[in-house]
N, C-alpha and C positions, 0 to 999 in steps of 0.2 A: 505494499501500499503506500501511496506519495500522500503528500498535502497540497493541494491549490488551492486559490483563490477565487471567488466566482462574485463580483460584485461586492468586494469587501466581505463575502463572507468563506470561511476556510472549511474546506471539505477533505475527507479522505477519499480518497480513489483508486481502484488499480491501476497500475504504472502499464501505456500502454494500451488501455480501451479506449473507446469512442468518446470523445469530449462529450458531444450531444449525450451519448446513455449514460456517462457518468452523470451528468448536468440532471438529465431526467430523473434518474434513479433517487436522487436527492432532493425531489422538489422543487427542481429550477427549470423552471418551465422558458423552452428555447422556439418559437415558431419553427413547424416544421410540416410537412407531409407526407414525406415518404419513406421515414426511419421505422423500421420495426426490430425489436429485440429478436437474435437470433438470425437474420436478415444476410448475415457474412459483409461480405464488400459494398458498402452502400451504393444505393442508386448515385445519389447526390443530384437528382432530377430537379427538385423543384426549387433549387437555390434560395431557400426562405431562413437556414438556420445558423446565418451568418454572426460571427463575433468577434470582438479585437481582443488580441493578446499581446500583452507588454512583450516589447522588441519585434514584433512582427510590423511591414511597414506598412499594411492592407489587412482589411479584414478578411477572413477565412472562415470554409464552411465549417461547423461543429462537428458533422456526421465524418468527415475524413480524417478530422486532426483528432491526431492519440494523445492521450494525456501523459505527464510527466512532471516531473518533482518541481514544486516553486511555480509553474506557471499562475500568470496573472491575467485574469479573464472579464472581458466585461459586457455584459450581453444587453446593454441597452444605452448606446450611445447612439448620437444623431447619424454620423454616419451609418451603423448598424441599421437602423430603423430604415434611411432613405433606400440603403439595398433590399431589403425588405419589402419594402413598400413597391419598390418597381418590380421586383420579380413577380408580386401576388397581383399586380395591373397586367403585368405579360400573360398570367393565367389565364386571366380572365378577359384578355382579350382573344384568347380563343376557348370560351367558355361561353355555351349559351345559356345565359340567365335567365330562366324562367321558374324559378323559385315555387310560383305557386301551382306549378304541372308536375312538380317534380316531388317522387316520394320520399328523396332526402330532406325535403326543406324542413326546416328549424331545428336538422340533426347533422348538419352539412360543414363539413369542416371550414370550407370558402366561405361561408357566412359568416362562421366563428372569427378567423383570420382578419376578414374584412372590418371588422368591428375591434378588435383587438388593435390593429394597424392603422386603424382609421381611415380605409381606403373604399371607395366605392366600389359597391359590384359593378359598376358599369363605369370604367374609367373614361373619361371624353378625352383625354390626350392619347391613347390608342385606337387605333383603326379594331372594331371586331370581325374577325376572319374566321368564319367556321366551316368545316369538312363538308362533301355535299352528302353526306351520308348520316342523316341525323338520328337513325334506331335501325339495329340489326338485331334481327329477330331468328336467325338460321341455324342458330344454339336449336338442340332440341327444349332444353329446359330454362334457359338464361338471355336475357336480353340486354343488349350493349347499347350505349348511349355515347359516341365519338365524343361528340360534343360536350360532352360534360367530362372525360377523361382527361385525369392529371399526371398520366404517366407514371404513377407512383411506384407500381411494380409489387403492392402489396396482394393482390390477388394469386399473381404468378407465384409470390413467393408461399403462400398459405397452401396453394393448389399442390405445390412441389412438397411441402412436409407432408400435409396429408395422403398423397399420393405413390411418393419416392420420384416422380415426375411430373411436371407442372404439363397439363391438360391444354393449358392456355398460355401462350406466350406474344411477343412484342413482335409486328410485323412492318416492313416499309421503315424507311428513316423520315428524319427531320419532320416537318410539320405532318405529315403524312403518317407520321408513326400512330399503329392504334394496336388495341389487345385484338390476337386473333384466338378463334379458335382450331386453331394447329391446320390453319387450311380447309376449316371446316371438315377435316377427314371424318369420316362417318364412324371408323373403327375407332378412333380417339373419342369420340365423343361419345359412343356407346359405352364407353369405358366410365364415363361421368356419371355418379352416382346421383346428380341431382340434391349434393348436400347442402350447398349455398353458402361454403362457408368464403368463396371469391366475392359474390354480393356482399357477406356481411360484414366482411373487411373495409372493403370500397368507402372510402372517405367523404365522397361527392355523390354518390346516387349513378355512379358511370353503370354498374353490373344490379342488375337486379333479376331475380328469379320470374318467370312466368306465371308461376304460382301467388306469388307476392301481387302482382300486377293485374292478377285474373284473368289470364289472356291465354289459357292452357283451354 
């Protein structure tokens, strides 16, 4: 164990563990969307968990930073907040904000983060840019909403944990990246037991079971 200081509070953590994980375990909440304990190599996709570390020239992502003795960390500086607000605004610029018609309304991580970071759910300084497919119902028991997805990877992680291999994955690149049902492979889809774990872990309502949406 080593001692680090976070926002003037000294805590004991394991040397070499993720700084984000260490902070969360000590009830120090750092904004994030894609972190899950046990995920292994972090996706570092959401770019929300920025912190400042004494001796570093620029803010760093807490999920990819490993703890070391005598670190001095700040989680709530103007520079950190500005980066988090920009990252959230970018996520919202490719998100279909239609909260009243979303099954995740009032339990959505984006809504919570927008309140916390004082960011409008419809930022005016970024043009809203959406994918052409709003709703994918090709899976036998799941519905996927590409324009709600934040590509956090949590669904893939829990599917891998339950089945030994993920029955869903990322497909395509850049803006066109989506969660894919293995190319809609009928054999792999048949292995899906409709456990709903992927939908349950989704922080933004991008995945749902057809049973949940009453469309079976």
